[in-house]
N, C-alpha and C positions, 0 to 999 in steps of 0.2 A: 504494500500500500504506500502511496506517495503522501507522507505526512505533511510535506510542505504545502500541498494543495488544500489542506484544511486549516492553514494558518492565514488569518486575514491581515492585510497590511492597511494601516490607516495613516494617511498623510497629515502632517501638521498637528500631531498629537504627541505629547501634551502641549507643545508649542510649535510655532512656525519653523519649518525646516527639519523637523524630526519625523521619521517614518517609524511608526509604532507597529510591532509585530504582536498581534493579538491572538493568544491561545484559547480564548473563549470559544471560538468556532471549532477548534480542535476538540475541546472537552465536550462540546455539544454533540459531536458525532461519535456514537458509542463504539463503532468498530475502529475508527481512527484513534480514539483515546485508548482503547484496549491495546491496540498495536503499539502505541507510544509507550505505555507503561510496561508492556512485555519486553520491548526492545531495550528500554532503560534497565529493566531488571536483569536482562542477559548481560549487560555491561557491568552494572554495579555489583552483581553477585560475585564477580571475580575478585573484588576487593575484600570479601568476607566481612562486611560490616556487622557490627552489633547494634548500631544506632545510625539513623539517617538524620541529618540536620537540614531543615528547610529554611531558606532565607525569605523574610517577609516581602511581599505577601503571596505572590504567585508561586513562589517556591514551596509554600505549604500545600498548594493544590497538587503539586508534582510529588513531593516527598511523602505525603501521608499514604496515598494508595500504593506507592512503590515500597514503603516500609511494610505495609500489609502483605503485598505480593512476596516479599523476601522473608517475611516472618521475623522482622527485627523491630526495634523501637524507633520512635520518632520524637524529635524535639525541635524547638523553634529558635531562630535568631530574629529578634524584632528591633524596630526602631526604638529610640530612647523613650523610657517611661511608659512602655506599653505592657510590660510584664509586671505582675504583682510579686511581692516577696523580694528576697535578696537576689540581686543580679550582679553580673560582672559586665562592665562596659568597656567598649573600645572605640576611641575617636580616631578618625582617619581623614586625610586631606582629600578634598574634591578639587575640581578645576578652579572654583571660586568658593573658598570657605572650607567648612568641615562638616562631617556628619558623625553620628554616634549610633552604634548598634549595641544590643545587650542580649545576654543569655542568662537563664537562671543559674545561680552560683552552684547549685547541686545537680545540674543537668547532665554532667559528664563525670565519669569516674576516671581517675588517672590511668592512662594506658588503654582506655576503651577505644575500640576500632570504630571509627566514624567515616562517613562519606557525606560531603556537603552537596545539596541539591538545590537548583533554582530552575526557573523556566528559561532564562536567557542570559548569555554572557555578552556584555557590550564592552565597556572599557576595562572591566575586571576589578575595579576598585572595591566594590562591596564584597565580592567573592574573596579577594585577597584579604580584606579586613576580617571577614568571617573565619578564614583559616587561621589568621593570627590570633583571634579571640579564642578559638578552640585550642590552639597550641598553648595559650596562657593557662588553660585548664589541664594541660598535659594530656590532651587527647592524642591518640594515634590516628592522625588524619591521613587516611589511605588514598583518597581521591576526591574528585568533584565531577559532577555531571549536570548537564542542562539539556533541554530539548533543542534550543536554538543557540547558535553562535554567530555573532556578527563579526566575521573574521577580519573585515576591513578596519575595525577599531583596535585590533591587536591586543585584546584583553587577555588572551592566553599567555602572552609574554609576562604578565604580572603574577601568574599562578605557578608556584614552585612545587606542585604535586601533580600526579597524573590527572589529566582532564579529558573528558569525553563529551561529545555532543552528538545528537542524532541528525540534525540538519544545520547547514551553514549558509550564510548569505554573504556574497562578496561585493 
């Protein structure tokens, strides 16, 4: 199945000049979504994860069913002040300014085998920051996976662990 044919492209969202790759049309199509989750499971299974970590927010949509398919746990990395309880934060540089992500302080056990999952890799900043945050918790970050990679933005070059995607746009 051609997964790309189920990904809608929306021009000028969220601002002029940006082409948004929308997975909502992929998720709406049962066979395409199942094919996507199964294909990601085939890739991620090789890393032998104990826990998948989804990046807010579309990463949750990908990581949760993938964790179910693999029979492993799932936890979330969220934007600042979105998680209750004790969290560990990581602030990272953006092109203009900074952003902060957080994870529950007790979400990871030292040495736990994890894989980071999101819907899309663009510039790689949030994924790289997520990996750093997990490494601060002494996670064994085995790999990262996304449905979509925008390879013309060279985000993969910022990722220092194995990275896989199902489709790429040049």
